[in-house]
mmCIF file of the N, C-alpha and C atoms, coordinates in Angstrom:
data_MODEL
# 
_entry.id   MODEL 
# 
loop_
_atom_site.group_PDB 
_atom_site.id 
_atom_site.type_symbol 
_atom_site.label_atom_id 
_atom_site.label_alt_id 
_atom_site.label_comp_id 
_atom_site.label_asym_id 
_atom_site.label_entity_id 
_atom_site.label_seq_id 
_atom_site.pdbx_PDB_ins_code 
_atom_site.Cartn_x 
_atom_site.Cartn_y 
_atom_site.Cartn_z 
_atom_site.occupancy 
_atom_site.B_iso_or_equiv 
_atom_site.pdbx_formal_charge 
_atom_site.auth_seq_id 
_atom_site.auth_comp_id 
_atom_site.auth_asym_id 
_atom_site.auth_atom_id 
_atom_site.pdbx_PDB_model_num 
ATOM 1   N N  . MET A 1 1  ? 91.137  110.828 100.591 1.00 0.00 ? 1  MET A N  1 
ATOM 2   C CA . MET A 1 1  ? 91.320  111.753 101.671 1.00 0.00 ? 1  MET A CA 1 
ATOM 3   C C  . MET A 1 1  ? 91.822  113.063 101.077 1.00 0.00 ? 1  MET A C  1 
ATOM 4   N N  . ARG A 1 2  ? 91.153  114.158 101.307 1.00 0.00 ? 2  ARG A N  1 
ATOM 5   C CA . ARG A 1 2  ? 91.548  115.473 100.798 1.00 0.00 ? 2  ARG A CA 1 
ATOM 6   C C  . ARG A 1 2  ? 91.848  116.385 101.986 1.00 0.00 ? 2  ARG A C  1 
ATOM 7   N N  . ILE A 1 3  ? 93.003  117.035 101.915 1.00 0.00 ? 3  ILE A N  1 
ATOM 8   C CA . ILE A 1 3  ? 93.453  117.946 102.959 1.00 0.00 ? 3  ILE A CA 1 
ATOM 9   C C  . ILE A 1 3  ? 93.487  119.354 102.361 1.00 0.00 ? 3  ILE A C  1 
ATOM 10  N N  . TYR A 1 4  ? 92.814  120.302 103.016 1.00 0.00 ? 4  TYR A N  1 
ATOM 11  C CA . TYR A 1 4  ? 92.723  121.673 102.521 1.00 0.00 ? 4  TYR A CA 1 
ATOM 12  C C  . TYR A 1 4  ? 93.686  122.584 103.261 1.00 0.00 ? 4  TYR A C  1 
ATOM 13  N N  . GLU A 1 5  ? 94.332  123.475 102.499 1.00 0.00 ? 5  GLU A N  1 
ATOM 14  C CA . GLU A 1 5  ? 95.183  124.519 103.064 1.00 0.00 ? 5  GLU A CA 1 
ATOM 15  C C  . GLU A 1 5  ? 94.938  125.788 102.265 1.00 0.00 ? 5  GLU A C  1 
ATOM 16  N N  . GLY A 1 6  ? 94.125  126.666 102.805 1.00 0.00 ? 6  GLY A N  1 
ATOM 17  C CA . GLY A 1 6  ? 93.806  127.914 102.107 1.00 0.00 ? 6  GLY A CA 1 
ATOM 18  C C  . GLY A 1 6  ? 93.087  127.649 100.792 1.00 0.00 ? 6  GLY A C  1 
ATOM 19  N N  . ASP A 1 7  ? 93.623  128.211 99.704  1.00 0.00 ? 7  ASP A N  1 
ATOM 20  C CA . ASP A 1 7  ? 93.030  128.034 98.371  1.00 0.00 ? 7  ASP A CA 1 
ATOM 21  C C  . ASP A 1 7  ? 93.482  126.747 97.699  1.00 0.00 ? 7  ASP A C  1 
ATOM 22  N N  . TYR A 1 8  ? 94.214  125.894 98.414  1.00 0.00 ? 8  TYR A N  1 
ATOM 23  C CA . TYR A 1 8  ? 94.768  124.677 97.825  1.00 0.00 ? 8  TYR A CA 1 
ATOM 24  C C  . TYR A 1 8  ? 94.315  123.445 98.600  1.00 0.00 ? 8  TYR A C  1 
ATOM 25  N N  . ALA A 1 9  ? 94.452  122.305 97.958  1.00 0.00 ? 9  ALA A N  1 
ATOM 26  C CA . ALA A 1 9  ? 94.157  121.032 98.615  1.00 0.00 ? 9  ALA A CA 1 
ATOM 27  C C  . ALA A 1 9  ? 94.996  119.949 97.949  1.00 0.00 ? 9  ALA A C  1 
ATOM 28  N N  . TYR A 1 10 ? 95.259  118.892 98.695  1.00 0.00 ? 10 TYR A N  1 
ATOM 29  C CA . TYR A 1 10 ? 95.869  117.707 98.097  1.00 0.00 ? 10 TYR A CA 1 
ATOM 30  C C  . TYR A 1 10 ? 95.075  116.498 98.550  1.00 0.00 ? 10 TYR A C  1 
ATOM 31  N N  . GLU A 1 11 ? 95.110  115.472 97.716  1.00 0.00 ? 11 GLU A N  1 
ATOM 32  C CA . GLU A 1 11 ? 94.440  114.235 98.088  1.00 0.00 ? 11 GLU A CA 1 
ATOM 33  C C  . GLU A 1 11 ? 95.334  113.065 97.742  1.00 0.00 ? 11 GLU A C  1 
ATOM 34  N N  . VAL A 1 12 ? 95.128  111.971 98.452  1.00 0.00 ? 12 VAL A N  1 
ATOM 35  C CA . VAL A 1 12 ? 95.888  110.743 98.250  1.00 0.00 ? 12 VAL A CA 1 
ATOM 36  C C  . VAL A 1 12 ? 94.882  109.647 97.932  1.00 0.00 ? 12 VAL A C  1 
ATOM 37  N N  . GLU A 1 13 ? 95.174  108.867 96.879  1.00 0.00 ? 13 GLU A N  1 
ATOM 38  C CA . GLU A 1 13 ? 94.258  107.783 96.496  1.00 0.00 ? 13 GLU A CA 1 
ATOM 39  C C  . GLU A 1 13 ? 95.052  106.566 96.036  1.00 0.00 ? 13 GLU A C  1 
ATOM 40  N N  . ARG A 1 14 ? 94.433  105.410 96.143  1.00 0.00 ? 14 ARG A N  1 
ATOM 41  C CA . ARG A 1 14 ? 95.058  104.166 95.703  1.00 0.00 ? 14 ARG A CA 1 
ATOM 42  C C  . ARG A 1 14 ? 95.089  104.093 94.183  1.00 0.00 ? 14 ARG A C  1 
ATOM 43  N N  . VAL A 1 15 ? 96.123  103.418 93.651  1.00 0.00 ? 15 VAL A N  1 
ATOM 44  C CA . VAL A 1 15 ? 96.236  103.161 92.215  1.00 0.00 ? 15 VAL A CA 1 
ATOM 45  C C  . VAL A 1 15 ? 96.152  101.654 92.017  1.00 0.00 ? 15 VAL A C  1 
ATOM 46  N N  . PHE A 1 16 ? 95.265  101.231 91.112  1.00 0.00 ? 16 PHE A N  1 
ATOM 47  C CA . PHE A 1 16 ? 95.068  99.812  90.840  1.00 0.00 ? 16 PHE A CA 1 
ATOM 48  C C  . PHE A 1 16 ? 95.454  99.479  89.412  1.00 0.00 ? 16 PHE A C  1 
ATOM 49  N N  . ASP A 1 17 ? 95.988  98.290  89.201  1.00 0.00 ? 17 ASP A N  1 
ATOM 50  C CA . ASP A 1 17 ? 96.253  97.786  87.859  1.00 0.00 ? 17 ASP A CA 1 
ATOM 51  C C  . ASP A 1 17 ? 94.905  97.499  87.215  1.00 0.00 ? 17 ASP A C  1 
ATOM 52  N N  . SER A 1 18 ? 94.650  98.045  86.039  1.00 0.00 ? 18 SER A N  1 
ATOM 53  C CA . SER A 1 18 ? 93.333  97.904  85.413  1.00 0.00 ? 18 SER A CA 1 
ATOM 54  C C  . SER A 1 18 ? 93.026  96.465  85.001  1.00 0.00 ? 18 SER A C  1 
ATOM 55  N N  . ALA A 1 19 ? 94.031  95.666  84.716  1.00 0.00 ? 19 ALA A N  1 
ATOM 56  C CA . ALA A 1 19 ? 93.792  94.286  84.290  1.00 0.00 ? 19 ALA A CA 1 
ATOM 57  C C  . ALA A 1 19 ? 93.538  93.344  85.461  1.00 0.00 ? 19 ALA A C  1 
ATOM 58  N N  . THR A 1 20 ? 94.277  93.537  86.559  1.00 0.00 ? 20 THR A N  1 
ATOM 59  C CA . THR A 1 20 ? 94.188  92.596  87.677  1.00 0.00 ? 20 THR A CA 1 
ATOM 60  C C  . THR A 1 20 ? 93.468  93.158  88.893  1.00 0.00 ? 20 THR A C  1 
ATOM 61  N N  . GLN A 1 21 ? 93.251  94.467  88.925  1.00 0.00 ? 21 GLN A N  1 
ATOM 62  C CA . GLN A 1 21 ? 92.656  95.158  90.067  1.00 0.00 ? 21 GLN A CA 1 
ATOM 63  C C  . GLN A 1 21 ? 93.485  95.005  91.340  1.00 0.00 ? 21 GLN A C  1 
ATOM 64  N N  . VAL A 1 22 ? 94.788  94.744  91.182  1.00 0.00 ? 22 VAL A N  1 
ATOM 65  C CA . VAL A 1 22 ? 95.706  94.678  92.314  1.00 0.00 ? 22 VAL A CA 1 
ATOM 66  C C  . VAL A 1 22 ? 96.263  96.079  92.546  1.00 0.00 ? 22 VAL A C  1 
ATOM 67  N N  . GLN A 1 23 ? 96.337  96.461  93.806  1.00 0.00 ? 23 GLN A N  1 
ATOM 68  C CA . GLN A 1 23 ? 96.869  97.784  94.111  1.00 0.00 ? 23 GLN A CA 1 
ATOM 69  C C  . GLN A 1 23 ? 98.335  97.850  93.723  1.00 0.00 ? 23 GLN A C  1 
ATOM 70  N N  . THR A 1 24 ? 98.707  98.899  92.969  1.00 0.00 ? 24 THR A N  1 
ATOM 71  C CA . THR A 1 24 ? 100.089 99.044  92.504  1.00 0.00 ? 24 THR A CA 1 
ATOM 72  C C  . THR A 1 24 ? 100.808 100.220 93.153  1.00 0.00 ? 24 THR A C  1 
ATOM 73  N N  . GLY A 1 25 ? 100.099 101.052 93.884  1.00 0.00 ? 25 GLY A N  1 
ATOM 74  C CA . GLY A 1 25 ? 100.740 102.192 94.533  1.00 0.00 ? 25 GLY A CA 1 
ATOM 75  C C  . GLY A 1 25 ? 99.718  103.223 94.951  1.00 0.00 ? 25 GLY A C  1 
ATOM 76  N N  . TRP A 1 26 ? 100.193 104.457 95.107  1.00 0.00 ? 26 TRP A N  1 
ATOM 77  C CA . TRP A 1 26 ? 99.360  105.559 95.571  1.00 0.00 ? 26 TRP A CA 1 
ATOM 78  C C  . TRP A 1 26 ? 99.595  106.775 94.686  1.00 0.00 ? 26 TRP A C  1 
ATOM 79  N N  . ARG A 1 27 ? 98.582  107.589 94.516  1.00 0.00 ? 27 ARG A N  1 
ATOM 80  C CA . ARG A 1 27 ? 98.674  108.808 93.714  1.00 0.00 ? 27 ARG A CA 1 
ATOM 81  C C  . ARG A 1 27 ? 98.281  109.989 94.588  1.00 0.00 ? 27 ARG A C  1 
ATOM 82  N N  . TYR A 1 28 ? 98.990  111.100 94.399  1.00 0.00 ? 28 TYR A N  1 
ATOM 83  C CA . TYR A 1 28 ? 98.570  112.332 95.044  1.00 0.00 ? 28 TYR A CA 1 
ATOM 84  C C  . TYR A 1 28 ? 98.216  113.343 93.968  1.00 0.00 ? 28 TYR A C  1 
ATOM 85  N N  . ASN A 1 29 ? 97.246  114.187 94.264  1.00 0.00 ? 29 ASN A N  1 
ATOM 86  C CA . ASN A 1 29 ? 96.803  115.241 93.360  1.00 0.00 ? 29 ASN A CA 1 
ATOM 87  C C  . ASN A 1 29 ? 96.774  116.550 94.140  1.00 0.00 ? 29 ASN A C  1 
ATOM 88  N N  . ILE A 1 30 ? 97.280  117.609 93.515  1.00 0.00 ? 30 ILE A N  1 
ATOM 89  C CA . ILE A 1 30 ? 97.293  118.937 94.109  1.00 0.00 ? 30 ILE A CA 1 
ATOM 90  C C  . ILE A 1 30 ? 96.287  119.796 93.344  1.00 0.00 ? 30 ILE A C  1 
ATOM 91  N N  . TYR A 1 31 ? 95.402  120.474 94.055  1.00 0.00 ? 31 TYR A N  1 
ATOM 92  C CA . TYR A 1 31 ? 94.354  121.284 93.438  1.00 0.00 ? 31 TYR A CA 1 
ATOM 93  C C  . TYR A 1 31 ? 94.403  122.727 93.937  1.00 0.00 ? 31 TYR A C  1 
ATOM 94  N N  . ARG A 1 32 ? 93.983  123.633 93.081  1.00 0.00 ? 32 ARG A N  1 
ATOM 95  C CA . ARG A 1 32 ? 93.626  124.984 93.507  1.00 0.00 ? 32 ARG A CA 1 
ATOM 96  C C  . ARG A 1 32 ? 92.117  124.925 93.690  1.00 0.00 ? 32 ARG A C  1 
ATOM 97  N N  . VAL A 1 33 ? 91.640  125.307 94.860  1.00 0.00 ? 33 VAL A N  1 
ATOM 98  C CA . VAL A 1 33 ? 90.227  125.201 95.193  1.00 0.00 ? 33 VAL A CA 1 
ATOM 99  C C  . VAL A 1 33 ? 89.621  126.599 95.176  1.00 0.00 ? 33 VAL A C  1 
ATOM 100 N N  . ARG A 1 34 ? 88.779  126.828 94.237  1.00 0.00 ? 34 ARG A N  1 
ATOM 101 C CA . ARG A 1 34 ? 88.044  128.096 94.157  1.00 0.00 ? 34 ARG A CA 1 
ATOM 102 C C  . ARG A 1 34 ? 86.609  127.726 93.805  1.00 0.00 ? 34 ARG A C  1 
ATOM 103 N N  . LEU A 1 35 ? 86.047  128.339 92.779  1.00 0.00 ? 35 LEU A N  1 
ATOM 104 C CA . LEU A 1 35 ? 84.690  127.951 92.378  1.00 0.00 ? 35 LEU A CA 1 
ATOM 105 C C  . LEU A 1 35 ? 84.679  126.523 91.854  1.00 0.00 ? 35 LEU A C  1 
ATOM 106 N N  . ARG A 1 36 ? 85.740  126.170 91.144  1.00 0.00 ? 36 ARG A N  1 
ATOM 107 C CA . ARG A 1 36 ? 85.897  124.798 90.646  1.00 0.00 ? 36 ARG A CA 1 
ATOM 108 C C  . ARG A 1 36 ? 87.291  124.327 91.012  1.00 0.00 ? 36 ARG A C  1 
ATOM 109 N N  . ASP A 1 37 ? 87.454  123.032 91.209  1.00 0.00 ? 37 ASP A N  1 
ATOM 110 C CA . ASP A 1 37 ? 88.773  122.488 91.509  1.00 0.00 ? 37 ASP A CA 1 
ATOM 111 C C  . ASP A 1 37 ? 89.613  122.485 90.235  1.00 0.00 ? 37 ASP A C  1 
ATOM 112 N N  . GLU A 1 38 ? 90.843  122.985 90.334  1.00 0.00 ? 38 GLU A N  1 
ATOM 113 C CA . GLU A 1 38 ? 91.772  123.009 89.215  1.00 0.00 ? 38 GLU A CA 1 
ATOM 114 C C  . GLU A 1 38 ? 92.966  122.126 89.574  1.00 0.00 ? 38 GLU A C  1 
ATOM 115 N N  . LEU A 1 39 ? 93.149  121.021 88.846  1.00 0.00 ? 39 LEU A N  1 
ATOM 116 C CA . LEU A 1 39 ? 94.271  120.121 89.101  1.00 0.00 ? 39 LEU A CA 1 
ATOM 117 C C  . LEU A 1 39 ? 95.554  120.801 88.664  1.00 0.00 ? 39 LEU A C  1 
ATOM 118 N N  . LEU A 1 40 ? 96.493  120.972 89.598  1.00 0.00 ? 40 LEU A N  1 
ATOM 119 C CA . LEU A 1 40 ? 97.761  121.636 89.299  1.00 0.00 ? 40 LEU A CA 1 
ATOM 120 C C  . LEU A 1 40 ? 98.904  120.656 89.118  1.00 0.00 ? 40 LEU A C  1 
ATOM 121 N N  . ARG A 1 41 ? 98.957  119.638 89.950  1.00 0.00 ? 41 ARG A N  1 
ATOM 122 C CA . ARG A 1 41 ? 100.046 118.655 89.901  1.00 0.00 ? 41 ARG A CA 1 
ATOM 123 C C  . ARG A 1 41 ? 99.519  117.291 90.322  1.00 0.00 ? 41 ARG A C  1 
ATOM 124 N N  . THR A 1 42 ? 100.213 116.277 89.881  1.00 0.00 ? 42 THR A N  1 
ATOM 125 C CA . THR A 1 42 ? 99.890  114.915 90.294  1.00 0.00 ? 42 THR A CA 1 
ATOM 126 C C  . THR A 1 42 ? 101.176 114.107 90.308  1.00 0.00 ? 42 THR A C  1 
ATOM 127 N N  . GLY A 1 43 ? 101.214 113.057 91.093  1.00 0.00 ? 43 GLY A N  1 
ATOM 128 C CA . GLY A 1 43 ? 102.386 112.200 91.162  1.00 0.00 ? 43 GLY A CA 1 
ATOM 129 C C  . GLY A 1 43 ? 102.022 110.879 91.797  1.00 0.00 ? 43 GLY A C  1 
ATOM 130 N N  . GLN A 1 44 ? 102.975 109.945 91.790  1.00 0.00 ? 44 GLN A N  1 
ATOM 131 C CA . GLN A 1 44 ? 102.724 108.629 92.364  1.00 0.00 ? 44 GLN A CA 1 
ATOM 132 C C  . GLN A 1 44 ? 103.845 108.230 93.294  1.00 0.00 ? 44 GLN A C  1 
ATOM 133 N N  . ALA A 1 45 ? 103.530 107.347 94.228  1.00 0.00 ? 45 ALA A N  1 
ATOM 134 C CA . ALA A 1 45 ? 104.492 106.807 95.177  1.00 0.00 ? 45 ALA A CA 1 
ATOM 135 C C  . ALA A 1 45 ? 104.089 105.376 95.501  1.00 0.00 ? 45 ALA A C  1 
ATOM 136 N N  . LYS A 1 46 ? 105.005 104.630 96.072  1.00 0.00 ? 46 LYS A N  1 
ATOM 137 C CA . LYS A 1 46 ? 104.730 103.222 96.380  1.00 0.00 ? 46 LYS A CA 1 
ATOM 138 C C  . LYS A 1 46 ? 103.888 103.040 97.631  1.00 0.00 ? 46 LYS A C  1 
ATOM 139 N N  . THR A 1 47 ? 103.980 103.975 98.570  1.00 0.00 ? 47 THR A N  1 
ATOM 140 C CA . THR A 1 47 ? 103.227 103.845 99.817  1.00 0.00 ? 47 THR A CA 1 
ATOM 141 C C  . THR A 1 47 ? 102.352 105.068 100.044 1.00 0.00 ? 47 THR A C  1 
ATOM 142 N N  . MET A 1 48 ? 101.350 104.890 100.879 1.00 0.00 ? 48 MET A N  1 
ATOM 143 C CA . MET A 1 48 ? 100.464 106.002 101.217 1.00 0.00 ? 48 MET A CA 1 
ATOM 144 C C  . MET A 1 48 ? 101.245 107.112 101.914 1.00 0.00 ? 48 MET A C  1 
ATOM 145 N N  . ASN A 1 49 ? 102.127 106.725 102.831 1.00 0.00 ? 49 ASN A N  1 
ATOM 146 C CA . ASN A 1 49 ? 102.940 107.708 103.555 1.00 0.00 ? 49 ASN A CA 1 
ATOM 147 C C  . ASN A 1 49 ? 103.787 108.535 102.602 1.00 0.00 ? 49 ASN A C  1 
ATOM 148 N N  . ALA A 1 50 ? 104.435 107.877 101.654 1.00 0.00 ? 50 ALA A N  1 
ATOM 149 C CA . ALA A 1 50 ? 105.279 108.578 100.690 1.00 0.00 ? 50 ALA A CA 1 
ATOM 150 C C  . ALA A 1 50 ? 104.455 109.505 99.810  1.00 0.00 ? 50 ALA A C  1 
ATOM 151 N N  . ALA A 1 51 ? 103.267 109.071 99.402  1.00 0.00 ? 51 ALA A N  1 
ATOM 152 C CA . ALA A 1 51 ? 102.393 109.912 98.577  1.00 0.00 ? 51 ALA A CA 1 
ATOM 153 C C  . ALA A 1 51 ? 101.913 111.124 99.360  1.00 0.00 ? 51 ALA A C  1 
ATOM 154 N N  . GLU A 1 52 ? 101.570 110.909 100.628 1.00 0.00 ? 52 GLU A N  1 
ATOM 155 C CA . GLU A 1 52 ? 101.109 112.017 101.458 1.00 0.00 ? 52 GLU A CA 1 
ATOM 156 C C  . GLU A 1 52 ? 102.221 113.039 101.673 1.00 0.00 ? 52 GLU A C  1 
ATOM 157 N N  . LYS A 1 53 ? 103.439 112.573 101.958 1.00 0.00 ? 53 LYS A N  1 
ATOM 158 C CA . LYS A 1 53 ? 104.566 113.487 102.156 1.00 0.00 ? 53 LYS A CA 1 
ATOM 159 C C  . LYS A 1 53 ? 104.897 114.245 100.877 1.00 0.00 ? 53 LYS A C  1 
ATOM 160 N N  . ALA A 1 54 ? 104.852 113.560 99.739  1.00 0.00 ? 54 ALA A N  1 
ATOM 161 C CA . ALA A 1 54 ? 105.129 114.222 98.467  1.00 0.00 ? 54 ALA A CA 1 
ATOM 162 C C  . ALA A 1 54 ? 104.064 115.269 98.163  1.00 0.00 ? 54 ALA A C  1 
ATOM 163 N N  . GLY A 1 55 ? 102.813 114.940 98.438  1.00 0.00 ? 55 GLY A N  1 
ATOM 164 C CA . GLY A 1 55 ? 101.729 115.898 98.245  1.00 0.00 ? 55 GLY A CA 1 
ATOM 165 C C  . GLY A 1 55 ? 101.886 117.122 99.126  1.00 0.00 ? 55 GLY A C  1 
ATOM 166 N N  . GLN A 1 56 ? 102.266 116.919 100.372 1.00 0.00 ? 56 GLN A N  1 
ATOM 167 C CA . GLN A 1 56 ? 102.482 118.032 101.289 1.00 0.00 ? 56 GLN A CA 1 
ATOM 168 C C  . GLN A 1 56 ? 103.639 118.911 100.811 1.00 0.00 ? 56 GLN A C  1 
ATOM 169 N N  . ARG A 1 57 ? 104.713 118.272 100.342 1.00 0.00 ? 57 ARG A N  1 
ATOM 170 C CA . ARG A 1 57 ? 105.885 119.009 99.865  1.00 0.00 ? 57 ARG A CA 1 
ATOM 171 C C  . ARG A 1 57 ? 105.527 119.847 98.636  1.00 0.00 ? 57 ARG A C  1 
ATOM 172 N N  . GLU A 1 58 ? 104.821 119.243 97.670  1.00 0.00 ? 58 GLU A N  1 
ATOM 173 C CA . GLU A 1 58 ? 104.421 119.957 96.459  1.00 0.00 ? 58 GLU A CA 1 
ATOM 174 C C  . GLU A 1 58 ? 103.489 121.117 96.801  1.00 0.00 ? 58 GLU A C  1 
ATOM 175 N N  . LEU A 1 59 ? 102.570 120.891 97.716  1.00 0.00 ? 59 LEU A N  1 
ATOM 176 C CA . LEU A 1 59 ? 101.633 121.937 98.127  1.00 0.00 ? 59 LEU A CA 1 
ATOM 177 C C  . LEU A 1 59 ? 102.380 123.096 98.779  1.00 0.00 ? 59 LEU A C  1 
ATOM 178 N N  . ALA A 1 60 ? 103.344 122.797 99.631  1.00 0.00 ? 60 ALA A N  1 
ATOM 179 C CA . ALA A 1 60 ? 104.139 123.846 100.281 1.00 0.00 ? 60 ALA A CA 1 
ATOM 180 C C  . ALA A 1 60 ? 104.892 124.664 99.233  1.00 0.00 ? 60 ALA A C  1 
ATOM 181 N N  . GLU A 1 61 ? 105.438 124.000 98.202  1.00 0.00 ? 61 GLU A N  1 
ATOM 182 C CA . GLU A 1 61 ? 106.133 124.716 97.129  1.00 0.00 ? 61 GLU A CA 1 
ATOM 183 C C  . GLU A 1 61 ? 105.189 125.669 96.397  1.00 0.00 ? 61 GLU A C  1 
ATOM 184 N N  . LEU A 1 62 ? 103.975 125.215 96.116  1.00 0.00 ? 62 LEU A N  1 
ATOM 185 C CA . LEU A 1 62 ? 102.998 126.060 95.436  1.00 0.00 ? 62 LEU A CA 1 
ATOM 186 C C  . LEU A 1 62 ? 102.632 127.284 96.268  1.00 0.00 ? 62 LEU A C  1 
ATOM 187 N N  . ILE A 1 63 ? 102.402 127.076 97.544  1.00 0.00 ? 63 ILE A N  1 
ATOM 188 C CA . ILE A 1 63 ? 102.022 128.181 98.421  1.00 0.00 ? 63 ILE A CA 1 
ATOM 189 C C  . ILE A 1 63 ? 103.172 129.183 98.521  1.00 0.00 ? 63 ILE A C  1 
ATOM 190 N N  . GLN A 1 64 ? 104.408 128.689 98.660  1.00 0.00 ? 64 GLN A N  1 
ATOM 191 C CA . GLN A 1 64 ? 105.559 129.586 98.727  1.00 0.00 ? 64 GLN A CA 1 
ATOM 192 C C  . GLN A 1 64 ? 105.725 130.372 97.433  1.00 0.00 ? 64 GLN A C  1 
ATOM 193 N N  . ALA A 1 65 ? 105.547 129.717 96.292  1.00 0.00 ? 65 ALA A N  1 
ATOM 194 C CA . ALA A 1 65 ? 105.674 130.396 95.002  1.00 0.00 ? 65 ALA A CA 1 
ATOM 195 C C  . ALA A 1 65 ? 104.616 131.488 94.870  1.00 0.00 ? 65 ALA A C  1 
ATOM 196 N N  . GLU A 1 66 ? 103.396 131.208 95.317  1.00 0.00 ? 66 GLU A N  1 
ATOM 197 C CA . GLU A 1 66 ? 102.338 132.203 95.244  1.00 0.00 ? 66 GLU A CA 1 
ATOM 198 C C  . GLU A 1 66 ? 102.652 133.396 96.150  1.00 0.00 ? 66 GLU A C  1 
ATOM 199 N N  . GLN A 1 67 ? 103.193 133.129 97.311  1.00 0.00 ? 67 GLN A N  1 
ATOM 200 C CA . GLN A 1 67 ? 103.525 134.209 98.241  1.00 0.00 ? 67 GLN A CA 1 
ATOM 201 C C  . GLN A 1 67 ? 104.650 135.087 97.703  1.00 0.00 ? 67 GLN A C  1 
ATOM 202 N N  . ARG A 1 68 ? 105.541 134.502 96.898  1.00 0.00 ? 68 ARG A N  1 
ATOM 203 C CA . ARG A 1 68 ? 106.626 135.275 96.281  1.00 0.00 ? 68 ARG A CA 1 
ATOM 204 C C  . ARG A 1 68 ? 106.156 135.973 95.013  1.00 0.00 ? 68 ARG A C  1 
ATOM 205 N N  . GLY A 1 69 ? 104.913 135.730 94.624  1.00 0.00 ? 69 GLY A N  1 
ATOM 206 C CA . GLY A 1 69 ? 104.352 136.382 93.450  1.00 0.00 ? 69 GLY A CA 1 
ATOM 207 C C  . GLY A 1 69 ? 104.623 135.671 92.150  1.00 0.00 ? 69 GLY A C  1 
ATOM 208 N N  . LYS A 1 70 ? 105.084 134.413 92.217  1.00 0.00 ? 70 LYS A N  1 
ATOM 209 C CA . LYS A 1 70 ? 105.334 133.642 91.005  1.00 0.00 ? 70 LYS A CA 1 
ATOM 210 C C  . LYS A 1 70 ? 104.110 132.813 90.677  1.00 0.00 ? 70 LYS A C  1 
ATOM 211 N N  . ASN A 1 71 ? 103.952 132.484 89.407  1.00 0.00 ? 71 ASN A N  1 
ATOM 212 C CA . ASN A 1 71 ? 102.866 131.595 89.003  1.00 0.00 ? 71 ASN A CA 1 
ATOM 213 C C  . ASN A 1 71 ? 103.269 130.168 89.328  1.00 0.00 ? 71 ASN A C  1 
ATOM 214 N N  . PRO A 1 72 ? 102.393 129.396 89.955  1.00 0.00 ? 72 PRO A N  1 
ATOM 215 C CA . PRO A 1 72 ? 102.691 127.986 90.225  1.00 0.00 ? 72 PRO A CA 1 
ATOM 216 C C  . PRO A 1 72 ? 102.876 127.234 88.916  1.00 0.00 ? 72 PRO A C  1 
ATOM 217 N N  . ARG A 1 73 ? 103.788 126.279 88.927  1.00 0.00 ? 73 ARG A N  1 
ATOM 218 C CA . ARG A 1 73 ? 104.060 125.490 87.733  1.00 0.00 ? 73 ARG A CA 1 
ATOM 219 C C  . ARG A 1 73 ? 102.911 124.541 87.467  1.00 0.00 ? 73 ARG A C  1 
ATOM 220 N N  . LYS A 1 74 ? 102.265 124.691 86.318  1.00 0.00 ? 74 LYS A N  1 
ATOM 221 C CA . LYS A 1 74 ? 101.148 123.812 85.954  1.00 0.00 ? 74 LYS A CA 1 
ATOM 222 C C  . LYS A 1 74 ? 101.622 122.645 85.106  1.00 0.00 ? 74 LYS A C  1 
ATOM 223 N N  . ASP A 1 75 ? 102.859 122.715 84.605  1.00 0.00 ? 75 ASP A N  1 
ATOM 224 C CA . ASP A 1 75 ? 103.344 121.711 83.667  1.00 0.00 ? 75 ASP A CA 1 
ATOM 225 C C  . ASP A 1 75 ? 103.553 120.354 84.288  1.00 0.00 ? 75 ASP A C  1 
ATOM 226 N N  . ARG A 1 76 ? 103.427 120.205 85.589  1.00 0.00 ? 76 ARG A N  1 
ATOM 227 C CA . ARG A 1 76 ? 103.690 118.932 86.235  1.00 0.00 ? 76 ARG A CA 1 
ATOM 228 C C  . ARG A 1 76 ? 102.438 118.077 86.368  1.00 0.00 ? 76 ARG A C  1 
ATOM 229 N N  . ALA A 1 77 ? 101.267 118.616 86.071  1.00 0.00 ? 77 ALA A N  1 
ATOM 230 C CA . ALA A 1 77 ? 100.036 117.815 86.140  1.00 0.00 ? 77 ALA A CA 1 
ATOM 231 C C  . ALA A 1 77 ? 100.020 116.860 84.967  1.00 0.00 ? 77 ALA A C  1 
ATOM 232 N N  . ALA A 1 78 ? 99.590  115.634 85.230  1.00 0.00 ? 78 ALA A N  1 
ATOM 233 C CA . ALA A 1 78 ? 99.546  114.635 84.150  1.00 0.00 ? 78 ALA A CA 1 
ATOM 234 C C  . ALA A 1 78 ? 98.128  114.237 83.853  1.00 0.00 ? 78 ALA A C  1 
# 
């Protein structure tokens, strides 16, 4: 599921254990959406709700930083 807000988007996806294929949690990814998607940040949470809230919070921080004229932190993408 990808949610767009202006030049940015976040998505939430399931994380599976590669050996057992059992779901182990959720991952969120924050993107800058222009000609190509640029991954800015990523993180994990135990539940879909927690991942979605964390993604929304990170996205809000990026938008606020851009509005203040600061460069968004890229060092948090894994």
